[in-house]
C-alpha positions in Angstrom: 0.0 0.0 0.0 1.3 3.4 -1.0 0.4 7.0 0.0 1.1 9.9 -2.4 1.3 13.4 -1.1 0.9 16.1 -3.8 2.0 19.7 -3.0 1.1 22.0 -5.9 2.5 25.1 -4.3 5.5 23.6 -2.5 8.0 26.3 -3.5 5.9 29.3 -2.6 4.5 27.8 0.6 8.0 26.7 1.8 9.8 30.0 1.2 7.0 32.6 1.2 4.5 31.1 3.6 3.2 34.3 5.1 2.9 36.2 1.8 1.2 33.2 0.3 -1.7 33.6 2.8 -2.0 37.4 2.8 -1.5 38.8 -0.7 -1.3 37.9 -4.4 1.9 36.0 -5.1 3.3 34.5 -8.3 6.4 32.4 -9.1 8.3 33.5 -12.2 10.4 31.2 -14.5 14.1 32.3 -14.3 14.6 32.3 -18.1 11.2 32.6 -19.8 10.0 35.3 -17.3 6.5 33.8 -17.3 4.3 32.5 -14.5 5.0 29.0 -13.2 2.7 29.0 -10.2 0.6 31.4 -8.1 -1.4 31.4 -4.9 -5.3 31.4 -4.9 -5.4 35.2 -4.4 -3.4 35.7 -7.6 -5.6 33.2 -9.4 -8.7 35.1 -8.4 -7.2 38.2 -10.0 -7.0 36.4 -13.3 -3.3 35.3 -13.3 -2.6 32.0 -15.1 0.4 29.7 -15.8 2.5 30.9 -18.8 1.3 34.5 -18.5 4.0 37.1 -18.9 4.8 39.7 -16.2 3.4 42.8 -17.9 0.0 41.1 -18.5 0.0 39.8 -14.9 0.8 43.2 -13.5 -2.0 44.9 -15.5 -4.4 42.3 -14.0 -3.0 42.5 -10.4 -0.9 45.6 -9.7 -0.3 44.6 -6.1 0.9 41.1 -7.0 4.4 40.2 -5.7 6.6 38.3 -8.2 9.4 36.0 -7.0 11.9 34.3 -9.3 12.3 30.6 -9.3 15.7 29.3 -7.9 16.8 25.8 -8.5 18.6 25.5 -5.2 15.6 26.9 -3.3 13.4 24.3 -4.9 15.9 21.5 -4.0 15.9 22.7 -0.4 12.0 22.6 -0.4 12.2 19.0 -1.7 14.6 18.0 1.1 12.4 19.6 3.7 9.4 17.7 2.4 11.2 14.4 2.3 12.7 14.8 5.8 9.2 15.6 7.1 8.0 12.4 5.5 10.8 10.4 7.1 9.3 11.3 10.5 6.4 9.0 9.7 7.4 6.4 7.1 10.5 4.3 6.7 10.3 4.5 2.9 9.9 7.9 1.3 10.5 8.8 -2.4 10.5 12.2 -4.0 8.7 12.8 -7.3 10.4 15.8 -8.9 9.4 15.2 -12.5 6.0 16.9 -12.4 5.2 19.7 -14.7 3.6 21.6 -11.8 4.2 21.2 -8.1 6.0 18.3 -6.3 5.0 15.0 -4.9 6.2 12.3 -2.5 5.6 8.6 -2.2 5.2 7.1 1.3 5.1 3.4 2.0 2.0 2.8 4.3 2.9 -0.5 6.0 5.5 1.1 8.3 3.0 3.7 9.4 -0.1 1.7 9.7 0.5 0.2 13.2 1.1 3.6 14.9 -1.0 5.9 12.8 -3.9 3.8 11.6 -5.5 3.6 8.1 -4.4 5.8 5.2 -7.2 8.3 5.7 -6.1 8.9 9.3 -2.5 9.2 8.2 -3.6 11.9 5.7 -5.3 13.9 8.5 -2.2 13.6 10.7 0.0 15.0 7.9 -2.3 18.0 7.5 -2.3 18.7 11.2 1.5 18.6 11.3 1.9 21.0 8.4 -1.2 23.3 8.3 0.6 25.9 6.2 0.8 23.5 3.2 -2.0 22.6 0.9 -1.9 18.9 0.1 -3.8 16.3 -1.9 -3.3 12.9 -0.3 -4.4 9.7 -2.0 -3.5 6.0 -1.4 -3.7 2.8 -3.4 -2.1 -0.6 -3.5 0.1 0.6 -6.4 2.3 3.7 -6.3 1.3 5.0 -9.8 -2.4 4.7 -9.0 -2.0 6.8 -5.8 0.0 9.3 -7.8 -2.5 9.7 -10.6 -5.3 10.3 -8.2 -3.4 12.9 -6.1 -2.1 15.0 -9.0 -5.6 15.0 -10.5 -7.0 16.4 -7.3 -8.9 13.2 -6.4 -8.5 12.4 -2.8 -9.4 8.8 -2.3 -8.0 5.8 -0.4 -8.4 2.6 -2.5 -7.9 -1.0 -1.6 -7.1 -4.2 -3.6 -10.8 -4.9 -3.9 -11.9 -1.6 -5.5 -8.9 0.0 -7.1 -9.4 -1.3 -10.7 -13.2 -0.7 -10.5 -12.8 2.8 -9.3 -10.1 3.7 -11.8 -12.2 2.3 -14.7 -15.0 4.6 -14.0 -13.0 7.8 -14.0 -13.4 10.3 -16.9 -10.1 10.9 -18.8 -10.8 14.6 -19.0 -10.8 14.7 -15.1 -7.3 13.1 -14.9 -4.1 15.0 -15.3 -2.4 13.8 -18.4 -0.2 15.8 -20.7 -1.9 17.9 -23.5 -0.3 15.6 -26.1 -2.0 12.5 -24.5 -5.3 14.3 -24.0 -5.4 15.1 -27.7 -4.5 11.5 -28.6 -7.4 10.3 -26.4 -9.9 12.6 -28.2 -8.7 11.4 -31.6 -9.2 7.8 -30.7 -12.5 8.5 -29.0 -11.6 7.4 -25.5 -13.6 9.0 -22.7 -13.1 6.8 -19.6 -9.9 5.3 -18.1 -11.6 1.9 -18.2 -11.7 2.0 -22.0 -7.9 2.7 -22.0 -7.2 -0.1 -19.6 -9.0 -2.6 -21.9 -6.5 -1.9 -24.7 -3.5 -4.1 -24.8 -0.1 -2.6 -24.0 1.2 -3.2 -27.5 -1.7 -1.3 -29.0 -1.3 1.6 -26.6 2.4 1.8 -27.4 1.7 1.6 -31.2 -1.3 3.9 -31.4 -0.7 6.4 -28.6 2.6 6.4 -26.6 5.1 3.8 -25.5 5.7 5.4 -22.1 1.9 5.5 -21.5 1.7 1.8 -22.1 4.1 1.0 -19.3 2.3 3.5 -17.0 -1.1 2.0 -17.6 0.2 -1.5 -16.7 1.7 0.0 -13.5 -1.6 1.6 -12.6 -3.3 -1.7 -12.0 -0.3 -3.8 -11.0 0.4 -5.7 -14.2 3.9 -4.2 -14.2 6.0 -3.6 -11.1 7.1 -0.1 -10.1 9.1 0.7 -7.0 10.0 4.3 -6.2 13.6 4.9 -5.4 14.0 5.6 -1.7 15.1 9.1 -0.6 18.5 9.2 1.1 18.8 12.3 3.4 21.8 14.5 2.9 24.3 14.3 5.7 24.4 17.6 7.7 26.8 18.4 10.6 25.7 20.9 13.2 27.0 21.4 16.7 26.7 24.2 19.2 29.1 24.5 22.2 28.3 26.7 25.1 31.3 28.3 26.8 31.6 28.3 30.5 32.5 32.0 30.5 32.7 34.7 27.8 35.9 34.5 25.6 37.5 37.8 25.2 40.6 36.6 23.3 41.0 34.2 20.5 43.2 31.9 22.6 40.2 31.1 24.8 38.4 29.7 21.7 41.2 27.1 20.9 39.9 24.3 23.1 36.2 24.7 22.2 37.0 24.7 18.5 39.3 21.8 18.9 36.5 19.8 20.5 34.2 20.9 17.7 36.7 19.8 15.0 37.1 16.4 16.7 33.4 15.8 16.5 33.3 17.0 12.9 36.1 14.6 11.9 34.5 11.7 13.8 31.2 12.5 12.0 32.9 12.2 8.6 34.9 9.1 9.6 31.8 7.3 10.8 30.0 7.9 7.5 32.9 7.5 5.1 32.9 11.2 4.0 35.3 14.0 3.5 34.8 17.8 3.3 36.9 20.8 2.5 34.8 23.6 4.2 33.4 24.1 7.7 31.5 27.2 8.7 32.2 28.2 12.3 30.4 31.1 14.0 31.2 32.8 17.3 28.0 34.3 19.0 27.9 36.9 21.7 25.2 37.3 24.4 23.1 39.4 22.0 23.4 36.7 19.3 25.6 38.8 17.0 27.5 36.5 14.7 31.2 36.5 13.9 32.0 34.1 11.1 35.2 32.0 10.9 35.1 29.9 7.7 37.7 27.1 7.4 38.4 26.2 3.8 41.0 23.7 2.7 42.3 23.1 -0.8 41.6 19.4 -0.6 38.7 17.5 1.0 39.9 15.5 4.1 38.7 14.1 7.4 42.1 14.6 9.0 41.8 16.3 12.4 45.4 17.5 12.2 44.9 19.5 9.0 41.6 21.0 10.2 43.1 22.0 13.6 46.2 23.5 11.9 44.0 25.6 9.7 41.8 26.7 12.6 44.9 27.8 14.6 46.1 29.9 11.7 42.6 31.5 11.2 42.1 32.1 14.9 45.2 34.3 15.1 43.4 36.8 12.8 40.0 36.4 14.5 39.1 39.6 16.3 35.4 39.8 17.3 34.2 43.2 18.7 32.4 41.6 21.7 33.2 38.6 23.9 32.0 35.2 22.5 29.5 33.2 24.6 29.0 30.2 22.4 30.4 28.6 19.2 28.6 26.6 16.6 29.8 24.8 13.5 27.9 23.6 10.4 28.6 21.8 7.2 26.3 20.3 4.5 28.8 19.7 1.7 30.4 16.3 1.8 32.0 13.9 -0.6 32.6 10.2 -0.5 35.9 9.2 1.0 38.3 7.5 -1.5 41.2 5.6 0.1 44.6 5.9 -1.4 45.5 2.9 -3.7 49.0 1.7 -4.3 49.0 0.2 -7.8 51.6 -2.5 -8.8 51.7 -1.0 -12.3 51.6 2.6 -13.1 48.3 3.7 -14.5 46.1 6.7 -13.9 47.8 8.3 -10.9 45.7 10.5 -8.6 47.3 12.7 -6.0 48.9 10.9 -3.1 47.7 11.6 0.4 51.1 13.2 1.2 50.6 15.7 -1.7 47.1 16.5 -0.5 48.4 17.1 3.0 51.1 19.4 1.7 48.6 21.4 -0.4 46.3 21.8 2.7 49.3 22.9 4.8 50.1 25.6 2.2 46.5 26.7 2.2 46.5 26.9 6.0 49.5 29.1 6.2 48.7 31.3 3.2 45.1 31.5 1.9 43.2 29.3 -0.5 43.2 32.2 -3.1 47.0 32.3 -2.9 47.5 28.7 -3.9 47.3 28.2 -7.7 47.3 25.0 -9.6 48.6 24.1 -13.1 45.6 22.8 -15.1 45.8 21.0 -18.4 43.3 21.9 -21.1 42.6 21.0 -24.7 44.4 23.1 -27.2 46.4 22.6 -30.4 49.1 25.1 -29.6 51.5 23.8 -26.9 51.9 27.1 -24.9 48.1 27.3 -24.5 47.8 23.7 -23.2 48.4 24.7 -19.5 47.1 27.5 -17.4 47.1 28.5 -13.7 43.9 28.4 -11.8 42.9 29.0 -8.2 39.5 27.3 -8.7 39.5 24.4 -6.2 36.5 22.7 -7.6 38.1 22.4 -11.0 41.3 21.2 -9.5 39.6 18.4 -7.5 38.4 16.9 -10.8 40.5 14.6 -12.9 42.8 16.2 -15.4 41.4 16.8 -18.8 43.0 14.7 -21.6 44.5 16.6 -24.5 42.5 14.8 -27.1 43.4 17.1 -30.0 47.1 16.9 -29.6 49.4 14.0 -30.7 51.6 12.6 -28.0 54.6 14.8 -27.3 58.0 13.9 -25.6 58.3 14.9 -21.9 59.8 18.4 -21.7 60.1 21.6 -19.8 58.2 24.2 -21.9 59.5 27.8 -22.1 57.0 30.6 -21.4 57.8 32.0 -24.9 59.7 30.5 -27.8 63.3 31.7 -28.0 65.0 32.4 -31.4 68.0 30.2 -32.1 70.8 29.5 -34.6 70.2 26.1 -36.1 73.9 25.6 -36.9 74.4 24.6 -33.2 71.9 21.8 -33.4 71.6 18.4 -35.0 68.1 17.4 -35.9 67.3 13.9 -34.6 63.5 13.4 -35.1 60.8 15.2 -36.9 59.1 17.1 -38.4 55.8 17.1 -36.5 53.5 19.8 -37.9 51.1 21.9 -35.9 48.7 24.0 -38.0 46.2 25.8 -35.8 44.3 29.1 -35.2 44.0 29.4 -39.0 40.8 31.4 -38.4 42.7 33.8 -36.1 44.6 37.0 -37.1 47.9 35.3 -36.2 47.7 31.6 -37.3 50.2 29.1 -36.0 52.1 27.0 -38.5 55.1 25.1 -37.0 57.2 22.1 -37.8 58.6 20.6 -34.5 61.8 18.6 -34.2 63.8 16.9 -31.5 67.3 18.3 -31.8 70.6 17.7 -30.0 72.4 20.9 -28.8 76.2 20.9 -29.3 76.2 17.1 -28.9 74.8 17.2 -25.4 71.2 18.0 -24.3 68.1 17.3 -26.3 65.9 20.4 -27.1 62.5 20.8 -28.6 62.7 23.2 -31.6 60.4 24.3 -34.4 60.5 26.2 -37.7 57.7 28.7 -38.4 56.1 29.7 -41.7 58.8 32.3 -42.2 61.4 29.5 -41.9 62.8 31.0 -38.6 63.9 28.6 -35.9 63.0 28.7 -32.2 63.7 26.8 -29.0 60.4 25.9 -27.2 61.5 23.4 -24.6 63.9 20.9 -23.1 63.6 17.2 -23.2 63.6 15.7 -19.7 
């Protein structure tokens, strides 16, 4: 048995709950600048989905428009799912709706404590009165979903689910406009008429995805929603025995906070590279102390070394009464592997520790990394970046450039006299930037300089010779 909770105004009611109840409010698409959702007051004034802002303003001058934000919507989804986990052991988010959001809840884990599905629905409304829900239940998840998103609040059982669904008018159910048009062309009026058609005929005459969903409505095909896994969030607040007037008095409380933070990550197999610490005075004024490493780690030593460096520059205006730390950005911990044969080599743990020590003593903006990028011209194949998120990813492969010998590249090619060289290997032609004002046409050679070191030289289109690097 499955319960489906449909929240048509989840975004607005989560982030603008007071305004949703008191005045006209509309949610605007971030790119199309058209209405995605609105509260009942805005609907009474004539606002509709897809309407542009000038038209909506002329109908409701006092309407407040808020712009959709993906991260705010994600936060609303997490709040809804975490709320559902207070009642059910299996919760699954449904984020693929054209309007609103939904959530599957498995009933068996709730039934003993909360009663039948109808009683569960009333309990959910009592716990969240600021939200408008449509709650339906059925033996099959897709059946409960179709009823809820269509605004039909019913609680069906194995004995009456197929009979009830068969009697529903298709125009009352929420299908896409494309499917609604297909139903009219075929002459279908009731869902029961659609259920009598074989899956192969539905796939051929209407839509393949609809054929699978119809079978899932009445249990002919299995559908199991993916369970929601809550995001790990670390939060701890430490009350000080007395007000801290100097940063040295905060060393031990922050040390205890970092120990708990590292134990939190170690227990869950996670790492992080940022921890937000706040010092609060008796008037609850906040003094932030952000710890940010160049590499994600769960090493207490590195976190504490960074904290000591930052505390020396931490000068709050008023004494600190309590400290709190929070983090919600974690990554899976990947242990270091020692390969017998050399393959794709990631950074060793020792190198990561060194980079984090440099970041602790300097600043994460002062530590730059050499990043490889795709480019035909050798001097443009590397660049310095301080973007840590880019650096934590794997190096990009230079797919457009043939393999080159190991060398130390000069910042700029240096003119040479070829008589001092003996050409050993080449040429290897690079012809790039032909669309540019200064195209690059070069023939590269490996050459021996005065019968000693190997150099990497090239000849340009003007037949002039340059030294570009040294063979290692």
